PLY file of the C-alpha trace (Angstrom):
ply
format ascii 1.0
element vertex 399
property float x
property float y
property float z
element edge 398
property int vertex1
property int vertex2
end_header
-43.87 33.84 -39.77
-43.20 32.54 -43.35
-40.01 30.80 -42.15
-42.03 29.15 -39.28
-44.68 27.96 -41.68
-41.99 26.42 -43.92
-40.51 24.69 -40.88
-43.82 23.28 -39.98
-44.38 21.83 -43.43
-40.93 20.37 -43.29
-41.79 18.71 -39.97
-44.92 17.21 -41.36
-42.92 15.88 -44.32
-40.44 14.21 -41.86
-43.24 12.74 -39.77
-45.08 11.07 -42.63
-42.04 10.26 -44.75
-40.10 8.77 -41.90
-43.15 6.93 -40.72
-43.26 5.15 -44.06
-39.57 4.14 -43.82
-39.27 3.23 -40.21
-42.28 1.16 -39.16
-40.91 0.64 -35.65
-40.41 4.27 -34.53
-42.57 5.29 -31.64
-45.08 7.97 -32.63
-46.66 10.06 -29.98
-50.27 11.08 -30.23
-49.21 14.56 -31.22
-47.05 13.23 -34.06
-50.13 11.62 -35.70
-51.53 14.80 -37.06
-53.83 13.07 -39.60
-55.70 11.49 -36.69
-56.69 14.62 -34.91
-56.20 17.70 -37.02
-59.54 17.04 -38.87
-61.31 16.84 -35.42
-59.85 20.22 -34.34
-60.59 22.17 -37.51
-63.50 24.65 -37.17
-63.57 24.42 -33.40
-62.41 26.71 -30.67
-59.51 24.96 -29.01
-57.95 25.24 -25.59
-54.55 23.53 -25.06
-53.04 22.20 -21.83
-49.38 22.33 -22.74
-45.78 22.97 -21.73
-42.36 22.75 -23.52
-42.82 18.91 -23.91
-45.86 19.50 -26.09
-44.19 19.19 -29.45
-44.57 17.68 -32.91
-41.07 16.57 -33.96
-39.34 19.50 -32.23
-41.97 22.23 -33.06
-44.16 23.42 -30.20
-47.71 21.95 -30.54
-49.32 25.32 -30.15
-47.26 26.89 -32.93
-47.88 23.92 -35.18
-51.66 24.09 -34.74
-51.72 27.82 -35.39
-49.62 27.43 -38.55
-52.16 24.84 -39.83
-55.02 27.21 -39.36
-56.46 25.65 -36.20
-58.01 28.22 -33.92
-56.62 28.24 -30.34
-58.42 30.58 -27.97
-56.30 29.90 -24.90
-53.61 27.92 -23.26
-53.76 26.36 -19.78
-50.37 26.25 -18.18
-49.33 23.75 -15.44
-46.45 23.89 -12.96
-43.40 25.64 -14.35
-45.65 27.44 -16.80
-46.55 26.99 -20.51
-43.11 27.90 -21.66
-41.40 26.08 -18.70
-39.49 28.97 -17.26
-40.82 28.90 -13.66
-38.99 27.09 -10.80
-40.51 24.14 -8.96
-43.26 24.93 -6.65
-43.40 28.63 -7.72
-46.81 30.17 -8.24
-47.47 31.02 -11.90
-49.86 33.83 -12.80
-52.15 34.37 -15.81
-50.48 36.04 -18.67
-50.37 36.38 -22.49
-47.92 34.37 -24.52
-45.46 36.89 -26.01
-44.75 34.59 -29.03
-48.30 34.07 -30.19
-50.47 36.58 -28.20
-52.69 33.79 -26.89
-54.05 34.20 -23.34
-52.47 31.82 -20.83
-54.59 30.70 -17.81
-52.34 29.32 -15.04
-53.39 26.14 -13.29
-50.53 26.41 -10.86
-51.38 29.76 -9.21
-54.69 31.10 -7.71
-56.50 28.09 -9.12
-55.76 24.55 -10.21
-59.10 23.72 -12.06
-60.43 25.64 -15.04
-63.55 27.59 -14.26
-66.86 27.78 -16.12
-65.81 31.16 -17.53
-62.47 29.78 -18.62
-64.31 27.19 -20.78
-67.30 29.13 -21.93
-65.61 30.07 -25.26
-64.03 26.61 -25.79
-65.39 23.76 -27.87
-62.64 21.21 -27.15
-59.77 20.91 -24.69
-56.57 19.21 -25.83
-54.14 17.87 -23.18
-50.55 17.18 -24.33
-47.89 17.02 -21.61
-45.14 14.48 -21.08
-45.38 12.55 -17.78
-42.59 10.50 -16.09
-44.68 7.94 -14.33
-44.53 8.91 -10.76
-47.56 9.83 -8.60
-46.00 13.00 -7.17
-45.19 14.47 -10.64
-47.88 17.22 -10.62
-48.98 16.94 -14.20
-51.16 13.93 -13.47
-52.96 16.08 -10.92
-53.46 18.66 -13.60
-54.85 15.93 -15.85
-57.52 15.04 -13.26
-58.41 18.63 -12.57
-58.92 19.39 -16.25
-61.01 16.22 -16.70
-63.12 17.43 -13.80
-63.76 20.86 -15.36
-64.50 19.33 -18.69
-67.02 16.90 -17.17
-68.60 19.53 -15.03
-69.09 22.04 -17.82
-69.81 19.51 -20.63
-66.74 20.04 -22.73
-65.04 17.14 -24.61
-61.33 16.51 -23.91
-58.70 15.02 -26.19
-55.50 13.51 -24.70
-52.56 13.22 -27.05
-50.81 10.31 -25.45
-47.10 10.05 -24.89
-44.84 7.16 -23.70
-44.06 6.75 -19.95
-40.29 6.47 -19.54
-40.93 4.65 -16.24
-43.90 2.62 -17.63
-42.11 -0.76 -17.45
-42.88 -1.32 -13.72
-45.30 -0.68 -10.91
-44.10 -0.18 -7.33
-44.54 1.59 -4.03
-47.30 2.18 -1.40
-50.70 3.16 -2.73
-51.81 6.69 -1.68
-53.89 6.75 1.52
-57.04 8.84 1.26
-56.02 10.97 4.25
-52.85 12.03 2.51
-54.28 13.48 -0.72
-52.50 16.73 -1.50
-50.86 18.78 -4.26
-48.23 16.04 -4.65
-50.65 13.10 -4.64
-54.30 12.91 -5.73
-55.13 9.52 -7.08
-55.14 6.27 -5.03
-52.15 4.84 -7.00
-48.67 3.67 -6.08
-45.59 5.86 -6.42
-44.79 4.29 -9.76
-48.09 3.65 -11.63
-46.84 2.16 -14.92
-49.40 3.85 -17.16
-49.30 6.47 -19.83
-51.51 9.59 -19.29
-54.02 8.21 -21.80
-54.27 5.04 -19.74
-54.46 6.93 -16.46
-57.18 9.23 -17.86
-59.23 6.11 -18.72
-58.70 4.86 -15.17
-59.78 8.18 -13.57
-62.98 7.94 -15.70
-63.51 4.30 -15.23
-62.93 4.10 -11.42
-65.22 7.18 -10.74
-62.39 9.28 -9.26
-63.97 12.58 -10.48
-66.14 14.42 -7.98
-69.78 13.31 -7.97
-68.79 10.40 -10.16
-69.15 12.42 -13.34
-67.56 11.13 -16.54
-65.28 13.13 -18.84
-66.10 12.97 -22.58
-62.65 11.67 -23.40
-60.88 10.85 -26.66
-57.39 9.49 -26.62
-55.00 9.66 -29.59
-52.94 6.58 -28.90
-49.32 5.88 -29.46
-47.91 3.82 -32.33
-45.25 1.15 -31.93
-45.18 1.48 -28.15
-45.20 -1.14 -25.39
-44.65 -0.74 -21.71
-41.33 -2.45 -22.18
-40.16 0.14 -24.77
-37.09 2.21 -24.01
-38.08 5.86 -24.65
-35.54 8.63 -24.26
-37.40 11.88 -23.71
-36.65 14.41 -26.51
-37.43 17.35 -24.21
-36.77 17.60 -20.43
-40.18 17.10 -18.65
-39.37 19.86 -16.17
-36.42 22.18 -15.49
-34.97 19.91 -12.76
-35.45 16.62 -14.64
-33.04 17.54 -17.43
-31.46 14.22 -18.06
-32.68 10.70 -18.86
-30.92 9.36 -15.77
-32.71 11.91 -13.55
-36.01 10.75 -14.99
-35.15 7.13 -14.06
-34.00 7.99 -10.60
-36.87 10.35 -9.86
-39.31 7.85 -8.35
-36.69 6.80 -5.73
-35.02 10.09 -5.09
-37.99 12.40 -4.95
-38.87 10.98 -1.53
-35.90 12.93 -0.22
-37.82 16.15 -0.94
-39.59 15.38 2.39
-36.21 15.16 4.33
-33.30 17.50 5.03
-31.22 15.84 2.26
-30.54 17.85 -0.90
-31.21 16.13 -4.24
-28.93 18.53 -6.12
-31.40 21.31 -6.73
-29.17 24.27 -7.41
-26.82 22.29 -9.63
-26.95 21.62 -13.27
-27.78 17.93 -12.78
-30.44 17.65 -10.04
-31.96 14.36 -9.10
-28.50 12.63 -9.80
-27.00 13.30 -6.31
-27.89 13.39 -2.61
-26.12 15.23 0.18
-26.12 17.61 3.13
-23.54 19.74 4.91
-23.92 17.68 8.23
-22.63 14.63 6.29
-19.10 16.04 6.06
-16.56 13.33 6.94
-19.02 10.53 6.04
-18.93 10.94 2.28
-16.16 12.15 -0.06
-18.35 13.45 -2.90
-19.51 17.01 -2.57
-21.46 19.65 -4.33
-22.51 23.26 -3.66
-26.13 24.29 -4.61
-26.51 27.85 -6.02
-29.57 29.82 -7.10
-30.39 29.14 -10.73
-33.21 31.35 -12.13
-35.96 29.41 -13.84
-34.66 26.15 -12.49
-33.81 26.17 -8.77
-34.06 29.62 -7.02
-33.01 29.65 -3.36
-32.41 25.90 -3.13
-31.85 24.03 0.03
-28.29 24.65 1.41
-27.69 27.37 -1.05
-24.03 28.30 -1.30
-23.11 25.58 1.25
-21.05 22.48 0.58
-23.08 19.29 0.74
-21.55 15.86 1.15
-23.09 12.65 -0.14
-23.41 10.40 -3.19
-23.20 11.03 -6.92
-25.33 8.75 -9.16
-24.27 10.23 -12.48
-22.34 7.07 -13.46
-25.24 4.80 -12.54
-25.86 2.13 -15.25
-29.09 2.90 -17.06
-29.84 -0.71 -17.84
-29.31 -1.85 -14.25
-32.10 0.60 -13.14
-34.46 -0.92 -15.70
-33.69 -4.46 -14.70
-34.40 -3.89 -11.02
-37.94 -2.66 -11.67
-38.32 -1.33 -8.06
-38.05 1.83 -6.10
-34.68 1.88 -4.35
-35.25 2.06 -0.62
-31.57 1.42 0.26
-30.56 5.03 -0.19
-33.31 6.32 2.10
-32.15 3.92 4.80
-28.49 4.72 4.31
-28.96 8.50 4.60
-31.15 8.20 7.54
-28.57 6.05 9.35
-25.72 8.37 8.37
-27.44 11.61 9.29
-26.21 12.80 12.79
-29.47 14.51 13.93
-32.24 12.04 13.28
-34.86 14.15 15.00
-34.81 16.63 12.12
-34.25 14.19 9.20
-37.93 14.21 8.13
-38.45 17.90 8.86
-39.82 19.06 5.44
-39.95 22.63 6.57
-36.22 22.76 6.27
-36.55 21.77 2.65
-38.38 24.78 1.23
-41.70 23.15 2.09
-41.81 21.30 -1.15
-43.85 18.57 0.39
-43.65 16.62 3.64
-42.43 13.04 3.54
-45.74 11.33 4.33
-47.49 13.13 1.43
-44.82 12.10 -0.96
-44.75 8.50 0.28
-48.52 8.41 0.28
-48.43 6.61 3.69
-47.48 7.33 7.27
-45.90 4.00 7.63
-42.76 4.46 5.56
-41.36 7.25 7.69
-41.86 5.11 10.86
-40.33 1.99 9.08
-37.22 3.85 8.07
-36.89 5.36 11.56
-37.25 1.89 13.12
-34.75 0.38 10.67
-37.25 -2.07 9.35
-36.14 -4.51 6.63
-36.84 -3.77 2.95
-38.76 -7.09 2.87
-41.07 -6.04 5.62
-41.62 -2.61 4.16
-42.59 -4.08 0.85
-44.91 -6.59 2.47
-46.74 -3.61 4.10
-47.59 -2.29 0.64
-49.81 -5.32 0.14
-52.59 -6.19 -0.57
-53.18 -2.58 -1.95
-50.35 -2.77 -4.49
-51.56 -6.07 -5.96
-55.10 -4.82 -6.12
-53.92 -1.75 -8.04
-51.94 -3.94 -10.54
-55.02 -6.01 -11.19
-57.23 -2.99 -11.68
-54.63 -1.31 -13.91
-54.87 -4.10 -16.42
-58.40 -3.04 -17.42
-57.23 0.34 -18.66
-54.06 -0.51 -20.54
-53.92 0.58 -24.21
-50.51 -0.98 -24.92
-48.87 -4.39 -24.44
-46.61 -4.95 -21.34
0 1
1 2
2 3
3 4
4 5
5 6
6 7
7 8
8 9
9 10
10 11
11 12
12 13
13 14
14 15
15 16
16 17
17 18
18 19
19 20
20 21
21 22
22 23
23 24
24 25
25 26
26 27
27 28
28 29
29 30
30 31
31 32
32 33
33 34
34 35
35 36
36 37
37 38
38 39
39 40
40 41
41 42
42 43
43 44
44 45
45 46
46 47
47 48
48 49
49 50
50 51
51 52
52 53
53 54
54 55
55 56
56 57
57 58
58 59
59 60
60 61
61 62
62 63
63 64
64 65
65 66
66 67
67 68
68 69
69 70
70 71
71 72
72 73
73 74
74 75
75 76
76 77
77 78
78 79
79 80
80 81
81 82
82 83
83 84
84 85
85 86
86 87
87 88
88 89
89 90
90 91
91 92
92 93
93 94
94 95
95 96
96 97
97 98
98 99
99 100
100 101
101 102
102 103
103 104
104 105
105 106
106 107
107 108
108 109
109 110
110 111
111 112
112 113
113 114
114 115
115 116
116 117
117 118
118 119
119 120
120 121
121 122
122 123
123 124
124 125
125 126
126 127
127 128
128 129
129 130
130 131
131 132
132 133
133 134
134 135
135 136
136 137
137 138
138 139
139 140
140 141
141 142
142 143
143 144
144 145
145 146
146 147
147 148
148 149
149 150
150 151
151 152
152 153
153 154
154 155
155 156
156 157
157 158
158 159
159 160
160 161
161 162
162 163
163 164
164 165
165 166
166 167
167 168
168 169
169 170
170 171
171 172
172 173
173 174
174 175
175 176
176 177
177 178
178 179
179 180
180 181
181 182
182 183
183 184
184 185
185 186
186 187
187 188
188 189
189 190
190 191
191 192
192 193
193 194
194 195
195 196
196 197
197 198
198 199
199 200
200 201
201 202
202 203
203 204
204 205
205 206
206 207
207 208
208 209
209 210
210 211
211 212
212 213
213 214
214 215
215 216
216 217
217 218
218 219
219 220
220 221
221 222
222 223
223 224
224 225
225 226
226 227
227 228
228 229
229 230
230 231
231 232
232 233
233 234
234 235
235 236
236 237
237 238
238 239
239 240
240 241
241 242
242 243
243 244
244 245
245 246
246 247
247 248
248 249
249 250
250 251
251 252
252 253
253 254
254 255
255 256
256 257
257 258
258 259
259 260
260 261
261 262
262 263
263 264
264 265
265 266
266 267
267 268
268 269
269 270
270 271
271 272
272 273
273 274
274 275
275 276
276 277
277 278
278 279
279 280
280 281
281 282
282 283
283 284
284 285
285 286
286 287
287 288
288 289
289 290
290 291
291 292
292 293
293 294
294 295
295 296
296 297
297 298
298 299
299 300
300 301
301 302
302 303
303 304
304 305
305 306
306 307
307 308
308 309
309 310
310 311
311 312
312 313
313 314
314 315
315 316
316 317
317 318
318 319
319 320
320 321
321 322
322 323
323 324
324 325
325 326
326 327
327 328
328 329
329 330
330 331
331 332
332 333
333 334
334 335
335 336
336 337
337 338
338 339
339 340
340 341
341 342
342 343
343 344
344 345
345 346
346 347
347 348
348 349
349 350
350 351
351 352
352 353
353 354
354 355
355 356
356 357
357 358
358 359
359 360
360 361
361 362
362 363
363 364
364 365
365 366
366 367
367 368
368 369
369 370
370 371
371 372
372 373
373 374
374 375
375 376
376 377
377 378
378 379
379 380
380 381
381 382
382 383
383 384
384 385
385 386
386 387
387 388
388 389
389 390
390 391
391 392
392 393
393 394
394 395
395 396
396 397
397 398
């Protein structure tokens, strides 16, 4: 414990010392301890956190404990508080073996904190890294926690973090009939907002049930704009373990609703696409295997898949495009020999059907009918332009 305390003191020294030397370095909300530690002291704190919740490499929960702040519980999202659960796997309540703090899972029997969960809490702190895509489940957790805090009259603090895909907005806006566990807010696939900005929008647009408002405080970023290049210091989830995967995620995750593997079961998922039935049509191949804590029982386990490898994709070219790539979806649909089963999500471990991921029933039909990319993009209007206009009211950082 003494060694950990010394490490924490060293981290604070780095933060404040480096901050004086490098005025341009992006500082997350969590990094700026002088802005929120005084607010937390003397209160019973609940933390919504995962492995991305860090202060300069030290887990946020550990840092708060070492500074004398009282944490009464942790709420864990998908993959769990320590991030060792595979995608879509139910996570149960537990007790953190490192700190002894009770962990209440929000990705198991319930997704929203109960009155009982919050009765011994004075303030809820939310600190999780997002990647800027509607189907990344942490933004759903954000709204659920805001709902509980509003319903049970508990204030909530968001320690904001950069959005690595915050430099563009694109995709169909979610249709109300397709709200699900992979899409809750009426936003496009790529929303171009930080979690702090999105929390403001959830409040401002009345998206919480019964139009209640969450008592919200946001610890904003320093030296960040939506054009900033931000390399994530910690993988946001077990299967988004490279910066390239994070950039490709908004385009490739749509394949979760098809029979195409995205490389789950390899060490670099979301950087490849393929299926066994594409043998002879593509030279590149990979074989998914079960990887505990990352991809257990992946699609096409122990079978050779043939397709494309994006590991050499130019990072800057993705940023310049500022669009979801629809070409790959059309290409793989046209190449797949049995088009009747292409959108059969039940063959893909039921991660989520295509329409729910897309947020619309139209895209599946458009790909099936070989519609042009121009006509597909036109069909996203005027909803997409309305969202872009609405979004501007809630931005905390320059574009």
